C-alpha positions in Angstrom: 7.4 -1.6 7.8 6.6 -3.0 11.2 6.7 -6.7 11.7 4.7 -8.0 14.8 5.7 -11.5 15.5 4.8 -13.5 18.7 8.2 -15.3 18.6 10.2 -12.1 18.6 9.9 -12.0 22.4 11.9 -15.2 22.7 15.5 -14.5 23.6 17.8 -15.0 20.6 14.9 -15.1 18.1 16.1 -14.7 14.5 13.8 -15.4 11.5 15.6 -18.4 9.9 13.5 -19.2 6.7 14.9 -17.7 3.5 11.7 -15.7 2.8 11.6 -14.2 6.3 15.3 -13.4 6.2 14.7 -11.6 2.8 11.8 -9.7 4.3 14.0 -8.4 7.1 15.7 -6.1 4.6 12.3 -4.2 4.3 11.5 -4.2 8.1 12.1 -1.0 10.1 10.9 -2.6 13.4 10.6 -6.2 14.5 8.5 -6.2 17.6 7.1 -9.0 19.9 3.4 -9.5 19.8 2.7 -12.5 22.1 0.7 -10.5 24.7 -1.7 -7.7 24.9 1.0 -5.8 26.9 3.4 -6.2 23.8 0.6 -4.7 21.6 0.2 -1.8 23.9 3.9 -0.9 23.6 3.8 -0.8 19.8 2.7 2.9 19.5 5.5 4.0 21.8 8.1 2.0 19.9 6.8 3.5 16.6 7.1 6.9 18.0 10.6 6.3 19.3 11.7 5.0 15.9 10.1 7.9 14.0 12.1 10.4 16.3 15.3 8.6 15.3 14.4 9.2 11.7 
């Protein structure tokens, strides 16, 4: 599962609510999505993650 979060670009960001913390156990990638440039980087990050398998 890929979670795109606009706050993920903030240094030191950690989801703090109980539900988001619980969801992290199912997340393969937590990526920033606060700009169009961040969204353009998503395919490359997914490909890199897939190669690590």
